[in-house]
Structure formats: C-alpha cells, structure tokens
N, C-alpha and C positions, 0 to 999 in steps of 0.2 A: 357530444356526438349523437347523431340521430339513432333511434333504436334499430331502424332498418339497416343502416350502414354498420352499426355495431354488430348486429347479428350476422351480416355477410362476412365481416372480418373474422369473427369467431369460427364460422363454418369453414372459411379458407384455412385458418390455422389448424382446425381439427383434421382436415384432409391432407395437408401437406407438411405438417410439422410433428410427425409421430415421435421422433427422437430428438426433440428440441433440447439442447443442453441448458437453456435458460429455465426450463420448467423445474429442474431440481432446485435452483437458487430461489425461484419464486415461492416454492412450497416449503423449503427447508428452513428459511430465515423468516422470522416474524418481523416483517418490514413496518408493521403498524406501531412497533415499539419506539421507532426513531422520532416521529413527529413530536410527541409530548416532550422529548428531551431537547428539541431544537425550536420550540414554539416562540421563544423570545428573540429569535434572529430577526424577526420583522416586527415593526411597530406601526400599526395602522389605526390605533385607538385614539387618534387626535381629533380635534374639533372639525378639521377639514377632511378627516378620513384619509384614505390612501388608495393607491391602485390595487386591484385584485392581484393576489399572489398565486403563483403555481403551487399546488399542495407540496408540502415538504417531503412527503413520501415519494412523490414523483421525482423531485429533484435529487434525492439520495439515490434512487434507482438509476437515474440518468448518469450520474457520476460513476456509479458502479459499471454501467454499460461502457462508458468511456474507457475505464481502466481495462476491461476485458478485451476490447476491440481496438485499442489505441486510436481513439477518435479525437480530433481537435474539436473545439466548440462548434465551429461551422459545420463540420462533418456530422457531429452528433445531432445538431438541429435537423439536418436533412434525413439522416438514417432513422430517427425515431418516428418520422412521418412515413418513411418509405418501407420499412421492414415490418412485416406482419408479426414476426417473432418478438420484435421489440415492443410493439403495441400490446401484445398479449402479456409480456412481462410487466409492462406498466399498468396493466388492468384497464386498457382502453379509456384513458382519462379524457375529459372534455377539454382540458387546457393542456397544451404542450409548450415547453419553454423554447425561446429562440436562443441564439448563440450568446447574446449579451446577458440574458437572464442566467444562463449556465455559468458564465464567467463571474457574475456578481455573487451568485450563491456560493461558489467555491471560494471567492474572495472573503465573504463573510465568515466562512468556516476557518479560513487561515488566520484572519485577524483576531477572532475570538477564541481560537484554540478548540472549537467544538468538534473538530475531527477526532479528538481524543475521546469525547463522549460517545460518538458513533462507535469507535473501536471498543470501548469498554462494554457497551451494550452487546456488541457481537461476541466478545469474550464471555460475557455472562451467559448468553444463549448457548455457546459451545459447551460451557461447563455444565449447564443444565442437561445437555445431551451426553454427559459423561466424558467429555474431552478434557482431561486434566493432566498436569505434569505428574509423571509417575516416578521416575528415577533421577533425571537430570535434565540439563538444558545445554544449548550450544549457542554461542554468539559469534557473529562475523559481520562483515560489511561488504558492500558492492558499489562500484562506481556507477553514477548516473550522469551521463554526459550532457552538456548544454552548449549553446552557441556563444563563443567568446566575442563575436563581432569583429569588425575590421578596424580596430583602433588600438592604440598603445595600451598596455596593461595598466599603466599608472594613471590614466585619465579617469575622472569620476564617472561612475555609471548611474544611469537613471533607474528609478523605481517604476517607471511608467509601463504601459502595456506594450512591450517591445520584446522581440526575441533575444536581444542582447542581454546577457546575464550580468546582474549587478553583484550578486553574492558568490557566483561561481569562482573557482580558483584553479590554478594549474598545479599538478603534482606528477610525480613519476613513480612507476612501479615496474620492476623488471625491464628497465631501459625504455619503457613505453610511456609517453606523455598523455595525461588525461586532463580535460578541463570540465569542470562542473561541480558535482556534489557527490556525497556518499550516503547511501541508505544503510542503516544499521538495523539488524534484527536479532532477536533471541528466539530460539525455537525449543520445543520440548522434544522428548524422545518417544513420542507416541508411535505405535506400530500399526500399520505398515508405513505411514508417512508422518513427518513432523508437522506440527501446527505452529504458526508464528504467534508468540505471546505478546510481544511489544515491538515497537519500531522507533526510530529516530532518524533525523536527517541533519547532516552538517555539510559544510563546504568541503571540497575534495582534499584540500591541503591539511585539514585537521586530522591529527593522528587518531587511530582507532581507539587508543587507550583513554581518550577523553570521554568516551561513552561507555557507561557500565549499566546494562539492562538486567543484571542478575538480581536474584532475590535471596535474602538470608535463609540459610538452611537447605538450599538447593544447589547442588554442584553445577558449575558452569564450565563447559569445555571450550577452550579457545586455542587459536594457533599461536605460533611463535611471535607474531606481531604484538601480542599483548603481554609478552614477557616483561616482568619487572613492575607490573601494576597489579594492585590487590583489588579483587572484585568484592562486592557485597556478599555474594554467595560463596560457597565452598570452592576453593581454587582448583580448577582442572586445566590450567594453562600449560601448554607444551613448553619444555625446557629449551633453552637456546645456548649454544656455545658462546663463550666470551673470550676475549683476548687471553692467551696463555692458559686457557682452561677448556679442554675438550669435553664433550659429553661422555659421561660414564656409560657403561653397558646398561645399568639400571635405568638411566635417563632415556636412552635410546629405546628401550623396551616400553617404558612409560609413554613416550611420545607416540609410539605405534598404537598403543591402546587408546590414547586420547584421540589420535587421528581418525580412528574408526568411528569413534563416538561423535566427533565434531563434524564429520563429513555430512551429517544430516542437514546442516545449515545450507549446503550448496544446492539441494534440491529445490527449495522455494525460489531461489534466484534463477535457476534454469527454467522453471515454469513461467515466471514473470517475464523473462527476457525472450524465451523461445515461443511461448504460447500467446502471451499478452503483448509481446514486442515492447516491453517497458524497459528501455535502456537509455533513451534520450528524451529530454523534456524541452519544451519551448518556453515554459514559465521561467521567470528570471530572478527570483529571490527564494531564500531557504524556506520560508513559511509556506509558499505556494507549492514548492516541490514536496514539502511534507504532506500536504493534503493529497496530492496525486500518489505519493508513495503509500499512504495509508490505504487508499482504495485498491491499489495493486496488491497489498498484503491482504486486504479484505477478500478480494477475488481469489487469491491463492488459498485462503482458509476454506472458502466454500468448495473449491476444487478438491482440497484434501478431505473435506467432510464427505464428498460424494464417493471418493475412493474407499473411505472407511465404512460407509454405509452400503457399499457395493451397488 
C-alpha cells in the first residue's frame, strides 16, 4: 500500500472511528504470537519455490473478523477492502486475501487441528492477564444449525465445497427438530462475566454426555442432561428423578444451587448468537464447524475481557 494512501486511511480512521470496538481487540491481544505457532502451515521452501502467502497474522485476524460480523468468505473479501475500521484492525497490510485464500487457510486449520493451538495461545494470554478459574466451572452445549439439503437422509453426502451438510444430523429437543451440530463449552466462574475455557463440536444427535471438558480438582456444574455420567472434575451435576423415585427435598435444593451456578454458561451463547449471529453455518463437516466455533468463542472471550477491564 502506498505511503500516501496509507496516511489518508489512517487520518480517516482517526477522525471517524473514535469509539471503534475493534480497537480494544487490536491492542488487548498479542496477535504477533500466533504466526510462529502456525509457520509450518505453508511450505514454500522447495526448489521451485511457491506463491507468496498472505501473512499468517493477517489471516488469523480476518477469520476473527468473520466470526464477529458473521461474514461469508466472499463478504469478508469485500469488507476488508471496504471498511476503514477493518483495515486499521489489520494494520493496513500490503496484501489482502481473496475468498478462496480465506477458505483454504481455514481448511488448513481444520485439517491440521491448529485451531487448538490458536486457542491455547489465547488462553495463555488471558491467564497472563490474571483470568483464571477461581472456584468452579460449568459445561453445556448449544445447537448450531446447518443446511440438510433437499435429498433423502440416507443418501451419501459429499465432502466438497457445498452447503449441503455431510456430518450434520437430526435431533429433537422439547418437541422441536434441529439439524446440524452441537457446540460444547466449559466456562469458569469469573466475575462479572465467565470466560470460555475450552470448546468442542459434535454432530447434533450426539448426546451431551459424550463430551467432558472438565478438569480434575475443579468442580463442574451441569444440567440434568448429564445425569448419570461421571466427569473428570468434581461432580456438580443436577439430580434427575427416575422411575418410581421422586427427587428428595435435599436434591431439589441442591439443583437450585447448581442451577444458579451453571446459568453462567448461557451468557456466552447469548453473545455469540445475538451479537455475532453465530447460530447457523454453511460449512458441511464437523472439523470445519469446529474452526468457526473456535473463532466465535475467541471473539466472546475478547468481549468478556473488555467488560472485565472496563
């Protein structure tokens, strides 16, 4: 980018973006820590060389912007060129990715599992800022819907770049049918807002008890759907009545206490779905949904950090 154009953009940003919400994320997170952890995603050290790559720090930031503003790859390509606030967040790079480059970068993360490395680095930075589990944690899951396509459910599904979901599945809850996936999270009991500690994604029909994100020595509060499964952590699962055995008064009171503690886990889902509009995905297999969900959780934790820091 030319120095003149770069200066003009910065001046425009200074004049019109006094309360830019992206400014906090730009300064609060050490984005330069991510590229060294992801440097082996690309291999251009062959005899023939390779095409020039967009800097990894730019790609991570673009995927972060996608999660915050619910942008498809084509939309992201357009908006990062069009929005001054986006250009400022990206530090006015000389090279910007197109939609295909964005898709391939996210695909590399999903195939290699490097989204977990990004997450662990974010968690390390939060812990360095004093954000740690204090008393307990709470686990829950939320539905992430997807497009089932207009074919019979027993026909084979493609893994190609199509909206039709291959790994998504149907399930029912409270007489309502869902198709797609489940995002699982465990949060701490930080005051005034919880922070997401880890995440997982499964297909929608998988029972919540299949995923245990708790840690030994830390109490995990869970709703009645987890009843009967033993967590790694100290068990704070709500009791559930079974046939011919009603809940005792002690169990009812215990459930109320746990309900107040585990209600923390609902707030991150509300933020992701109402602020980020992250409730429906166009990607079609679990590992791709996992990367998108990770960046939604990433965005939520930055949101929570801003609240804590005032």
